[in-house]
C-alpha positions, 0 to 999 in steps of 0.5 A: 087194446085189451090184454085178454082179447082173442090173440088168434086174429092179431095183426101184430104181436103183443109187445113187439116194440122194444120199449113196450116189451121192457115196460111190460116186463118191468111192470110184471116184475114189480107186481110179482115183487109187490105181492110177495107171499101172496104169489106163492100159489101162482109160483107153485103152479108155475113150478109145476108147469115147469116140471111137466114141461121138462118131462117132455123136453127129451121127447121133443128134442128127439122129434126135432133132431130127426125132422127139423134139420132137413125140413124144407119149410121150417115152422120157425121161418113161417110161423107168426108166434110170440111170447104171450101173457101166460108165457111171460108170467111163467118166465117171471114166476119161475125166475127165468131170464127174460128174452131181451125182445119179443120174438117178432116186432111185426108179422113181416119178420121171422123169429128174432131167435132163429139161428142156422142151428135152430132156436137160440132160446133155451127150450124152457123160455120158448113160447108154449106154442113152440113146445106143443106144436108138432108138424106133420112129420113130427106127428108121423114120427110121434105115432111110431112111439109106444102107445104109453109114451103117446098117452103120457105126452098127451096127458102132460100137455093137457096138465100143462094147459090146465096149469098155465090157466090156473097160474094166470087166473091166480095171478089175476085174482091177486093183482085185481 
């Protein structure tokens, strides 16, 4: 299976098996360490993504606090998401603790990190899709925010997408 193939039609999550998860993380760590200062631009892009992510966390926490605890059909129970390559690269380049396992071993499961009180992963360590996705109820609440807040959020999301692509491209350029 190719690393960069379209993930939309996957039949199983990337690196769902524990041994594979550990191997991928060990290899990624080794590549980053081996390339040292050549990774400076990729690290800078990852840090920029982190700053932008952190700038929207309070808004996301507020939206979640007024919707998720009362939701009869929580996204985390039904979503089939996983930590993708860009997510993992972001965590490694920023020196974040890597979750001990992929979110799902297979698509028959629910997220390994879902607890009765919500996600056990720090917000910064969650997959990008878990950050940008707003359910219909959250979108309705979001639309009640001032237009300036909505515009800033939308611009920040776009900047994060661009930064993630740049971070990945720079990493691939260096290790290729």
